[in-house]
C-alpha positions in Angstrom: 88.7 93.3 51.5 86.3 90.4 51.2 83.5 90.3 53.9 83.8 86.7 54.7 87.6 86.8 55.2 87.1 89.9 57.6 84.4 88.3 59.4 86.6 85.1 60.0 89.6 87.1 60.8 87.8 89.3 63.5 86.4 86.2 64.9 89.6 84.5 65.2 91.3 87.6 66.6 88.8 88.1 69.2 89.1 84.4 70.3 93.0 85.2 70.4 92.5 88.2 72.5 90.2 86.2 74.9 93.0 83.5 75.1 96.0 86.2 75.8 93.8 87.8 78.6 92.9 84.5 80.3 96.6 83.3 79.9 97.8 86.7 81.4 95.6 85.7 84.6 97.0 82.2 84.6 100.7 83.5 84.3 100.2 86.1 87.1 98.7 83.5 89.4 101.4 81.2 89.0 103.9 84.1 89.3 102.4 85.1 92.8 102.1 81.4 94.0 98.5 81.1 93.7 97.0 77.7 92.4 95.0 78.2 89.4 92.7 75.2 89.0 90.7 76.1 85.9 91.0 78.4 82.8 88.2 78.6 80.4 88.4 80.2 76.9 84.9 80.7 75.4 81.5 80.5 77.1 79.5 77.8 75.4 79.9 74.3 74.7 83.3 72.9 75.1 85.3 71.6 72.0 88.6 70.7 73.6 90.2 70.5 76.9 93.8 69.8 78.3 95.3 69.5 81.7 98.6 71.2 82.3 100.6 71.8 85.4 97.7 71.2 87.6 95.3 73.4 85.6 92.5 72.3 83.4 92.2 74.5 80.2 88.8 74.3 78.6 88.2 75.8 75.2 84.6 76.6 74.4 82.8 78.2 71.6 82.2 81.8 72.2 84.4 84.7 73.3 84.1 85.1 77.1 86.8 83.6 79.4 87.3 82.7 83.1 90.3 82.0 85.4 89.6 80.6 88.6 92.0 81.3 91.4 92.5 78.6 94.0 92.7 79.1 97.6 96.2 79.7 99.1 97.9 80.5 102.3 99.9 83.4 100.5 96.9 85.7 99.9 97.6 89.3 100.1 96.1 92.6 98.6 99.3 92.9 96.2 99.3 89.2 95.2 95.4 89.4 94.7 95.9 92.9 92.8 98.7 91.1 90.4 96.2 88.3 89.5 93.3 90.6 88.9 95.4 92.9 86.4 97.4 89.9 84.9 95.0 89.6 82.0 95.1 93.5 81.2 99.0 93.7 81.5 99.4 90.6 79.4 97.3 92.0 76.8 98.9 95.4 77.0 102.3 93.4 76.4 100.7 91.5 73.3 99.3 94.8 71.9 102.8 96.5 72.1 104.5 93.3 70.5 101.8 93.2 67.7 102.4 96.9 67.1 106.2 96.7 67.0 106.5 93.6 64.8 103.6 94.3 62.5 103.2 98.0 62.7 100.0 99.9 61.9 101.7 102.6 59.5 102.8 100.4 56.8 100.4 100.7 53.7 100.6 97.0 52.9 99.9 95.7 56.4 97.8 97.9 58.6 94.2 96.6 58.8 94.6 93.3 60.8 97.0 94.8 63.4 94.6 97.5 64.0 91.8 95.3 64.4 93.8 93.3 67.0 94.5 96.5 68.8 91.0 97.6 68.8 89.7 94.4 70.0 92.4 94.3 72.8 91.4 97.9 73.9 87.5 97.0 73.8 88.4 93.9 76.0 90.6 95.8 78.4 87.9 98.4 78.9 85.1 95.7 79.3 87.2 94.0 81.8 88.2 97.0 84.0 84.6 98.0 84.3 83.4 97.0 87.6 80.5 94.5 86.9 79.2 91.1 88.1 79.2 88.6 85.3 76.6 85.5 85.4 77.9 82.5 83.9 76.5 78.8 84.1 74.3 79.8 87.2 77.3 81.4 88.9 78.4 84.8 89.5 82.0 86.3 89.1 83.5 89.5 89.6 85.1 91.4 86.5 88.7 92.3 86.8 87.6 95.9 87.6 85.3 94.9 90.4 87.5 92.4 91.8 90.3 95.0 91.8 88.0 97.7 93.6 87.1 95.1 96.1 90.8 94.4 96.9 91.6 98.0 97.2 88.7 98.5 99.5 89.4 95.5 101.7 90.7 96.5 105.1 92.1 93.2 105.9 95.9 92.8 104.8 97.4 89.3 105.1 101.0 89.1 105.9 103.3 86.6 104.2 
């Protein structure tokens, strides 16, 4: 396989994986009734943005992503946990769909689905690792740290 082709495909697949992950947070937030004011795909200079359903989607160069949950009266540990796990769960669904539709055992078509699955697995592991992420002079919790803080919180909001 051509090295340039492989590099381009891995780059595009990684960007797609980030898009899938952040879209999962967006959909989970909307599902549980949270406002989602901002979804950013990439972490460098923006090249395109669109507003949809009260959410600003900003597409940037780079591979990071960020989905901000707005404030809501409906805050609960369950809803916040669903939002925190939304990206990972959507990725697992995408991985399953890719495996079912493209397969990995087929000798003619195994490499790109395999790369897609590996990139998804890596992204899931990185996101579930509890850490603080510095971005644009602000600090954000990784999905794993957010989930750990939700689980450890003693305050339960009733809906």
